[in-house]
C-alpha positions as CSV (number, residue, x, y, z in Angstrom):
1,M,-16.0,21.9,-1.0
2,R,-17.7,19.1,-2.8
3,S,-16.9,15.4,-3.2
4,D,-14.9,14.5,-6.3
5,I,-13.2,11.6,-8.2
6,Y,-9.5,12.2,-8.8
7,I,-7.8,10.3,-11.5
8,I,-4.1,10.3,-10.6
9,S,-0.8,8.6,-11.8
10,V,0.8,6.7,-8.8
11,E,4.2,8.1,-7.9
12,Y,6.8,5.4,-7.1
13,I,9.2,6.3,-4.2
14,D,11.8,4.9,-2.0
15,Y,10.3,5.0,1.4
16,E,13.6,4.9,3.0
17,K,14.9,8.1,1.3
18,D,11.9,10.0,0.0
19,F,9.7,12.3,2.1
20,L,6.1,11.4,2.4
21,P,4.0,14.1,4.2
22,E,1.9,12.9,7.1
23,G,-1.8,13.6,8.0
24,N,-3.0,13.4,4.3
25,A,-4.6,10.2,3.2
26,M,-4.4,11.3,-0.5
27,F,-0.7,11.1,-0.3
28,L,-0.9,7.6,0.9
29,A,-3.1,6.7,-2.0
30,M,-1.0,8.4,-4.5
31,H,2.4,6.7,-3.7
32,K,3.7,3.3,-3.9
33,R,7.0,1.4,-3.5
34,K,9.5,2.1,-6.2
35,S,9.9,-1.7,-7.0
36,F,6.4,-1.5,-8.6
37,I,7.2,1.3,-11.1
38,H,6.8,-1.2,-14.0
39,E,3.1,-1.2,-13.3
40,N,2.7,2.5,-14.4
41,E,-0.6,2.5,-12.3
42,I,-3.4,5.0,-12.5
43,R,-5.8,5.3,-9.6
44,C,-9.3,6.6,-9.3
45,I,-9.9,8.1,-5.8
46,Y,-13.2,9.2,-4.6
47,Y,-13.0,11.9,-2.0
48,D,-15.8,13.3,0.1
49,P,-14.6,15.8,2.8
50,F,-17.8,15.5,4.7
51,V,-17.6,11.9,5.3
52,T,-15.1,10.2,7.8
53,P,-14.3,6.5,7.9
54,T,-15.9,6.4,11.3
55,E,-19.4,7.5,10.2
56,K,-21.8,4.5,10.4
57,G,-22.9,3.3,7.0
58,K,-20.4,5.5,5.2
59,L,-17.5,3.1,5.0
60,G,-17.8,2.8,1.2
61,F,-20.2,3.1,-1.7
62,N,-21.0,1.1,-4.7
63,A,-20.0,2.6,-8.2
64,E,-21.2,1.3,-11.4
65,I,-18.4,0.6,-13.8
66,D,-18.0,-1.4,-17.0
67,L,-15.1,-3.9,-16.4
68,K,-14.8,-4.4,-20.2
69,E,-13.9,-0.7,-20.4
70,L,-11.8,-0.6,-17.5
71,I,-9.5,-3.7,-17.8
72,Q,-7.7,-4.3,-21.0
73,K,-5.4,-7.3,-19.8
74,V,-4.7,-9.3,-16.7
75,Y,-1.1,-10.1,-16.1
76,I,-0.3,-13.2,-14.0
77,S,2.8,-13.4,-11.9
78,P,5.6,-15.5,-13.4
79,Y,5.7,-17.2,-9.9
80,S,2.1,-18.2,-9.7
81,P,1.2,-21.9,-10.1
82,S,-0.3,-22.9,-13.4
83,F,-3.7,-23.6,-12.0
84,I,-4.1,-19.8,-11.4
85,E,-4.5,-19.3,-15.1
86,H,-7.3,-21.8,-15.3
87,V,-9.1,-20.3,-12.2
88,L,-8.8,-16.8,-13.7
89,S,-10.3,-18.0,-17.1
90,D,-13.2,-19.6,-15.3
91,I,-13.8,-16.4,-13.3
92,L,-13.6,-14.2,-16.5
93,R,-15.9,-16.7,-18.4
94,K,-18.4,-16.8,-15.5
95,Y,-18.8,-12.9,-15.7
96,R,-18.7,-12.9,-19.5
97,L,-15.6,-10.9,-19.7
98,S,-13.4,-11.3,-22.8
99,I,-10.2,-9.9,-21.3
100,A,-6.7,-11.3,-22.3
101,T,-4.8,-13.0,-19.6
102,I,-0.9,-13.0,-19.9
103,R,1.6,-14.8,-17.8
104,S,4.1,-12.0,-17.2
105,D,7.6,-12.5,-18.4
106,L,8.8,-9.7,-16.2
107,Y,11.6,-11.8,-14.6
108,T,12.7,-13.6,-17.7
109,I,16.1,-12.9,-18.9
110,S,16.3,-12.2,-22.7
111,K,19.3,-13.4,-24.6
């Protein structure tokens, strides 16, 4: 077996009702609480069967990615204080990332 990167859609479950098999870290990475279903999240998971988290120096690795290709928009919580938008804009500007920032209206009632 070789190491691979898996691209998966997160499955949203009710942890009180749904069965989640034990002993498989991939299952943990592939599932999330149902209340987050609006995120419609995709995850990239690197798996190397020959490396365990306890191996010295093998706790992670660097992967070169292009954030401009990876991130289309950043949504800000509707409950976050207004200064968060300014801090986020400063960070994006510092790293020369032209990524749209949007204050989420997730909890706004439409009339």
